[in-house]
C-alpha positions in Angstrom: -24.6 11.6 -16.0 -21.3 10.3 -17.2 -19.1 8.6 -14.7 -15.5 7.5 -14.2 -14.4 3.9 -13.3 -11.5 3.4 -10.8 -10.0 -0.1 -10.2 -8.0 -0.5 -7.0 -6.2 -3.8 -6.9 -5.3 -4.3 -3.2 -3.5 -7.0 -1.3 -6.6 -8.8 -0.1 -9.2 -7.7 -2.5 -10.0 -5.5 -5.5 -12.3 -2.6 -5.1 -14.0 -0.8 -8.0 -15.5 2.7 -7.8 -18.0 4.3 -10.1 -17.3 8.0 -9.6 -19.8 10.7 -10.8 -18.4 14.0 -12.1 -19.8 15.8 -9.0 -17.5 13.7 -6.8 -20.1 11.4 -5.5 -19.6 7.6 -5.5 -22.4 6.0 -7.5 -21.4 2.4 -7.0 -18.8 0.2 -5.3 -17.9 -3.4 -6.0 -15.3 -5.7 -4.3 -14.1 -9.3 -4.5 -11.4 -11.1 -2.4 -8.5 -13.3 -3.3 -6.1 -15.2 -1.1 -2.5 -14.7 -0.3 -0.7 -18.0 -1.0 2.0 -19.1 1.5 3.6 -22.2 0.0 6.3 -22.0 2.7 7.2 -19.8 5.7 8.3 -16.4 4.4 6.6 -16.7 1.0 3.7 -14.6 -0.1 2.3 -15.1 -3.6 -0.9 -14.6 -5.5 -2.4 -16.0 -8.7 -2.7 -13.1 -11.3 -5.7 -14.8 -12.8 -7.5 -14.5 -9.4 -6.9 -10.8 -9.7 -8.7 -10.8 -13.0 -11.5 -13.0 -11.8 -12.1 -10.7 -8.9 -11.9 -7.6 -11.1 -14.6 -8.9 -13.4 -16.9 -9.6 -10.4 -16.2 -6.2 -8.7 -16.7 -4.2 -11.9 -20.1 -5.8 -12.6 -21.1 -5.2 -8.9 -20.1 -1.6 -9.0 -21.9 -1.0 -12.3 -25.0 -2.7 -11.2 -25.1 -0.7 -8.0 -24.6 2.5 -10.0 -27.4 1.8 -12.4 -25.1 1.1 -15.4 -24.2 4.8 -16.2 -22.1 5.8 -19.2 -18.4 5.5 -18.4 -16.0 8.0 -19.8 -12.7 6.5 -18.7 -10.9 3.8 -16.7 -8.0 4.2 -14.3 -6.0 2.0 -11.9 -4.3 1.8 -8.6 -2.6 -1.2 -7.1 -0.6 -2.8 -4.4 3.1 -1.9 -4.6 6.5 -3.7 -4.9 5.4 -7.1 -6.1 5.2 -8.4 -9.7 4.3 -11.2 -12.0 6.6 -12.7 -14.7 5.0 -13.3 -18.1 6.2 -15.6 -20.7 6.3 -15.1 -24.5 2.6 -15.9 -24.6 2.0 -13.0 -22.2 0.7 -15.5 -19.6 2.1 -15.8 -16.0 5.0 -18.2 -15.7 4.4 -18.7 -12.0 2.4 -17.1 -9.1 3.1 -13.4 -8.6 5.5 -12.6 -5.7 4.0 -9.8 -3.6 5.3 -7.2 -1.2 4.8 -9.4 1.9 7.2 -12.0 0.7 10.4 -12.4 2.8 12.4 -15.0 0.9 15.0 -12.5 -0.3 15.8 -11.3 3.3 19.2 -13.0 3.5 20.4 -11.4 0.2 19.8 -7.8 1.3 23.3 -7.2 2.6 24.8 -8.5 -0.7 22.5 -6.3 -2.8 23.5 -3.3 -0.7 27.2 -4.1 -1.1 26.8 -4.3 -4.9 24.7 -1.2 -5.3 26.5 0.8 -2.5 25.8 4.6 -2.2 23.8 4.6 -5.4 20.9 3.3 -3.3 20.2 7.0 -2.7 19.2 7.6 -6.3 16.5 4.9 -5.8 15.1 6.7 -2.8 15.1 3.5 -0.7 17.1 0.7 0.7 16.3 -2.7 -0.8 13.7 -4.5 1.3 12.4 -8.1 1.3 9.4 -8.1 -1.0 10.6 -5.2 -3.2 11.1 -6.0 -6.8 14.8 -5.4 -6.7 15.3 -8.0 -4.0 12.9 -10.6 -5.3 14.4 -10.4 -8.8 17.9 -10.9 -7.3 16.6 -13.9 -5.4 15.1 -15.4 -8.6 18.3 -14.9 -10.4 20.1 -16.8 -7.7 17.6 -19.6 -7.2 15.4 -19.8 -10.3 17.4 -18.3 -13.2 15.6 -20.5 -15.7 12.4 -18.6 -14.9 14.0 -15.3 -15.8 15.4 -16.8 -19.0 11.8 -17.7 -20.0 10.4 -14.3 -19.1 9.2 -11.7 -21.7 8.3 -9.0 -19.2 7.5 -8.3 -15.6 4.4 -6.5 -14.6 3.3 -4.9 -11.4 -0.1 -6.2 -10.1 -2.3 -3.4 -11.5 -0.5 -3.6 -14.8 -1.6 -7.2 -15.2 -5.2 -6.0 -15.1 -4.3 -3.2 -17.5 -3.0 -5.9 -19.9 -6.2 -7.9 -19.6 -8.2 -4.8 -20.3 -6.2 -3.2 -23.1 -3.8 -5.9 -24.4 -1.0 -3.4 -23.8 2.2 -3.9 -21.7 3.7 -1.2 -19.5 3.7 0.5 -16.1 3.7 4.0 -14.7 6.4 6.0 -12.9 4.9 5.8 -9.4 4.7 2.0 -9.4 8.2 1.7 -11.0 9.7 4.0 -8.4 8.5 1.6 -5.6 10.6 -1.2 -7.0 13.9 -0.1 -5.5 15.7 0.0 -8.8 14.3 3.2 -10.3 16.0 6.6 -10.4 13.3 8.7 -8.6 14.8 12.1 -9.5 15.2 11.3 -13.2 12.0 9.1 -13.2 13.6 6.4 -15.2 14.9 2.8 -14.6 18.3 2.8 -13.0 20.0 1.0 -15.9 23.5 1.1 -14.3 22.2 -0.7 -11.2 20.2 -3.2 -13.3 23.5 -4.0 -15.1 25.5 -4.1 -11.9 23.1 -6.7 -10.4 23.2 -8.6 -13.6 19.5 -8.5 -14.1 17.9 -8.9 -17.5 17.1 -5.3 -18.7 14.7 -6.5 -21.4 12.0 -7.6 -19.0 11.5 -4.2 -17.4 8.4 -2.5 -18.8 8.3 1.1 -20.2 7.3 3.5 -17.4 5.0 6.3 -18.4 3.3 9.2 -16.6 0.3 8.0 -14.5 -2.1 9.9 -16.8 -0.6 8.4 -19.9 -3.3 7.0 -22.2 -2.3 3.4 -22.1 -4.9 2.0 -24.5 -8.5 1.3 -25.0 -10.9 -1.3 -23.5 -10.9 -4.3 -25.9 -14.0 -5.9 -27.2 -13.1 -9.2 -25.4 -12.5 -7.5 -22.0 -15.6 -5.3 -22.5 -17.7 -8.4 -22.9 -16.4 -9.9 -19.6 -16.7 -6.7 -17.7 -20.0 -5.6 -19.1 -18.6 -2.3 -20.4 -18.6 -0.7 -23.8 -15.4 -1.4 -25.8 -13.2 1.5 -26.8 -13.1 3.3 -23.4 -9.9 5.2 -22.8 -7.7 3.6 -20.2 -4.9 5.4 -18.3 -1.7 3.9 -16.9 -2.8 4.7 -13.3 -0.6 4.7 -10.2 0.4 2.7 -7.2 -2.1 2.7 -4.3 -0.5 5.3 -2.1 -0.3 8.1 -4.7 -3.8 7.1 -5.8 -5.3 7.5 -2.4 -3.4 10.8 -2.1 -4.9 12.1 -5.4 -8.3 10.9 -4.2 -7.9 12.9 -1.1 -6.5 15.9 -2.9 -3.0 15.5 -1.4 -0.8 16.9 -4.1 1.2 19.6 -2.2 2.7 19.6 1.3 2.2 19.8 4.2 -1.1 17.8 4.5 -0.3 14.1 4.5 -2.1 10.9 5.3 -1.9 8.0 7.6 -3.5 4.7 6.4 -4.4 1.5 8.2 -5.3 -1.2 5.6 -3.6 -4.6 5.3 -0.4 -2.7 6.1 0.0 0.8 7.5 1.4 3.9 5.7 2.3 7.4 6.4 2.4 9.6 3.3 3.7 13.1 2.9 3.7 14.9 -0.5 6.8 16.7 -1.6 7.7 19.3 -4.2 11.3 18.1 -4.3 12.7 14.7 -3.3 13.5 14.5 0.4 15.8 11.5 1.1 16.4 9.9 4.5 20.2 9.5 4.8 19.7 6.4 6.8 17.2 4.9 4.3 14.7 4.0 7.0 12.0 5.6 4.8 11.1 5.6 1.1 11.1 8.5 -1.3 9.0 7.6 -4.4 7.4 9.4 -7.4 4.0 10.8 -6.9 1.4 10.5 -9.7 1.9 14.1 -10.9 5.2 14.2 -12.7 6.5 17.2 -10.8 5.8 15.8 -7.3 7.3 13.1 -5.0 6.4 11.7 -1.6 8.0 10.5 1.5 6.6 7.1 2.7 6.9 5.2 5.9 5.4 1.7 5.6 4.7 -0.9 8.2 3.9 -4.4 6.9 1.2 -5.6 9.2 -1.5 -3.3 10.5 -5.0 -4.6 9.5 -3.3 -7.9 8.7 -2.4 -8.4 12.3 -6.0 -7.8 13.4 -7.2 -10.2 10.8 -4.7 -12.8 12.0 -5.8 -12.4 15.6 -9.4 -12.6 14.7 -8.8 -15.9 12.8 -7.1 -17.4 15.8 -10.0 -16.5 18.1 -12.5 -17.8 15.5 -14.0 -15.6 12.8 -17.4 -17.1 13.5 -17.2 -16.0 17.2 -15.6 -12.6 16.9 -16.5 -9.9 14.4 -14.3 -6.9 14.0 -17.0 -4.9 15.8 -16.8 -7.3 18.7 -13.0 -7.0 18.9 -13.5 -3.2 18.9 -16.0 -3.4 21.7 -13.7 -5.7 23.8 -10.6 -3.5 23.2 -12.7 -0.4 24.3 -13.2 -2.0 27.7 -9.5 -1.9 28.5 -7.6 1.1 29.7 -4.6 2.5 27.6 -1.4 0.6 28.2 -3.3 -2.8 28.6 -2.0 -3.2 32.2 1.6 -3.8 31.0 0.9 -5.8 27.8 2.7 -4.7 24.6 2.3 -6.0 21.1 5.0 -5.8 18.4 3.2 -6.0 15.0 6.1 -7.6 13.1 4.3 -10.8 12.1 5.8 -10.7 8.6 9.0 -8.8 9.4 9.0 -5.0 9.3 10.0 -2.1 7.1 10.0 1.5 8.3 11.8 2.5 10.4 13.6 -0.7 11.6 14.0 -2.3 8.1 14.3 -5.8 9.5 12.7 -8.8 7.7 13.8 -11.0 10.6 11.7 -9.2 13.2 8.7 -11.1 14.5 5.4 -10.3 16.1 5.3 -10.6 19.9 3.0 -10.2 22.9 5.3 -9.1 25.7 4.3 -8.8 29.3 1.5 -11.4 29.4 0.0 -12.1 32.8 -2.7 -14.4 34.1 -5.1 -11.5 34.2 -4.8 -10.8 30.5 -7.5 -12.1 28.2 -8.7 -11.6 24.6 -9.8 -8.0 25.4 -6.3 -7.0 26.6 -4.7 -8.7 23.6 -7.1 -7.0 21.2 -6.3 -3.6 22.6 -2.6 -4.3 22.8 -2.7 -5.2 19.1 -4.5 -1.9 18.2 -2.0 0.0 20.3 1.0 -1.7 18.8 -0.1 -0.7 15.3 -0.5 3.0 16.2 2.8 3.0 18.2 4.5 1.8 15.1 2.9 4.5 13.0 4.0 7.1 15.6 7.6 5.8 15.3 7.4 6.3 11.5 6.1 9.9 12.0 8.9 10.7 14.4 11.4 9.3 11.9 10.0 11.6 9.2 10.3 14.6 11.4 13.9 13.6 12.1 14.4 13.9 8.3 12.9 17.4 8.1 9.3 16.6 7.2 6.5 18.7 8.6 3.2 17.0 9.5 0.9 19.3 11.4 -2.2 17.3 10.8 -3.1 14.2 8.8 -5.9 12.7 6.8 -7.1 9.4 8.1 -7.5 6.8 5.4 -8.1 3.0 5.0 -10.6 0.6 6.4 -8.9 0.3 9.8 -9.4 4.0 10.6 -13.1 3.5 9.9 -13.1 2.2 13.5 -13.8 5.2 15.9 -11.8 3.5 18.6 -8.7 2.9 16.5 -8.9 6.4 15.0 -9.2 8.1 18.4 -6.3 5.9 19.7 -4.1 7.0 16.8 -5.0 10.7 17.3 -4.1 10.4 21.0 -0.8 8.5 20.4 0.5 10.8 17.6 -1.0 13.9 19.4 -2.3 15.3 16.1 -5.8 15.9 14.7 -6.9 13.4 12.1 -9.3 14.7 9.5 -11.8 13.0 7.2 -14.5 13.9 4.8 -18.1 13.7 6.0 -19.0 11.0 3.5 -19.0 7.3 4.3 -16.3 6.5 1.7 -13.0 7.5 3.4 -11.7 3.9 2.8 -12.3 4.2 -1.0 -10.0 7.1 -1.8 -7.5 4.9 -3.7 -10.3 3.8 -6.1 -11.5 7.4 -6.3 -7.9 8.6 -7.1 -7.6 5.9 -9.8 -10.8 7.1 -11.4 -9.6 10.8 -11.2 -6.3 9.9 -12.8 -8.2 8.0 -15.5 -10.3 11.0 -16.0 -7.3 13.2 -16.6 -5.9 10.7 -19.1 -9.2 10.4 -20.8 -9.6 14.1 -21.3 -12.4 14.6 -18.8 -10.2 16.9 -16.7 -7.5 19.2 -17.9 -5.2 18.2 -15.0 -4.8 17.5 -11.3 -6.0 20.9 -10.2 -9.3 20.4 -11.9 -9.6 16.8 -10.8 -8.9 17.6 -7.2 -12.2 19.6 -7.0 -13.8 16.1 -6.6 -11.7 15.5 -3.4 -13.5 15.6 -0.1 -13.8 18.6 2.2 -12.1 17.5 5.5 -14.8 18.7 7.8 -14.7 15.8 10.3 -11.9 16.0 12.8 -10.8 13.5 15.5 -8.8 15.6 18.0 -6.4 14.1 20.5 -7.7 13.7 24.0 -5.1 15.5 26.3 -5.6 13.1 29.1 -5.1 10.0 26.9 -2.0 11.6 25.3 -0.3 11.5 28.7 -1.6 8.0 29.5 -0.1 6.5 26.3 3.4 8.0 26.8 4.7 5.4 29.1 3.3 2.6 27.0 4.9 4.0 23.9 8.3 4.2 25.5 7.9 0.6 26.5 7.1 -0.3 22.9 10.2 1.6 21.7 12.4 -0.2 24.2 11.4 -3.8 23.2 12.7 -4.1 19.6 16.3 -3.2 20.4 16.3 -5.7 23.2 14.8 -8.5 21.0 16.7 -7.7 17.8 19.5 -10.2 18.3 17.1 -12.9 19.4 15.0 -12.4 16.3 18.2 -12.8 14.2 19.3 -16.0 16.0 15.9 -17.5 15.6 16.1 -17.0 11.8 19.5 -18.7 11.5 
């Protein structure tokens, strides 16, 4: 049976999915790469590490699948960051990714230059967004921009390695903060106003656009037959939505991965007048989505585990410890802002905090407070979306973090909504599945999204909120909401 290949280039690892045409996952491969932090506030990655990991993951997935015939290749990838390539099409420096905060002090200046035209981009500039990082580079490393041929988003660097072709897609471009989301084109007037070099921006095509073919050289490295059709792909949130069949409202998704996201598909752009949320282009050309993103969800748990000792505490053990503690953690609250925060507070100076520590509190209390802090932040995003007119009756649970029954039940209780999943064991792989489906459309395997979405899961597993726990969490959530406004000025002073 012929299969589709989906490559999902995440923040911490790349995952590759071999998807059969009956919707089953035949093989999965993965490989990690580090986030480089040369100084406080910086977050970078080596694009060649992305490629090294992709080669490993593709070979793993193909081996597990029994080396089936592949009909097409599609991509999904982490959003907002980019790599600058020189005239030789090689990286001029490490890629600056979404978690980077070095541009934080320049955000007010960017907003003053762009003004009300920010609305056309669907988002305020945020630290780690391409618009902000480019502006920082122009101010601090202009010689790097002078040497640049083009900028590429992370997944598009892998596309270059596979096809030899340069470009991006509209969904990834829309997440840069300098793309007209209604017209689905680069905001040339804003690029000019910010005095950024227009020539380095890649052509943005539809996600299903046939971007090229697998080259002989890349095929040899990946163990694939050259000549396979390769589609442009999409950023990871639209890809996971396609993989879950989330094309039309009202069914949205909530994801706990490295970061946390709430995704709601839209038939028309819905803009937050206060720009606490993001309105971006969905993979289908006639769809958009409303996104609320928190920067540190699974990242916070990984940080906490490393502090305790990875060799002593597995994620399962942290889950077990957290499950021993009652909701509210006996007064302990965690703010998950360890790399600043986006939705809805949009404050790169915010910092993570355990507040209310007492002698009685131990690792179990702290583990549960961390899990609760993440889901409280997701509830705050959902309530902000409702304030803007979005309708979210129930949500699909996505991402590795919500593979934890404890964390998933906690989220259902805190947001007081049912969370649904497919019955298979691959709920965390939907971005890779979506990438494969988009590739299948571009490669002519499917006629369009309606046909491709027949491969999406049936959501027959529901995690319903526990009414008793819903009430228990309310006081703890109000305490969470109260903390940031009280600490905001202190965070700002600490960063000066």
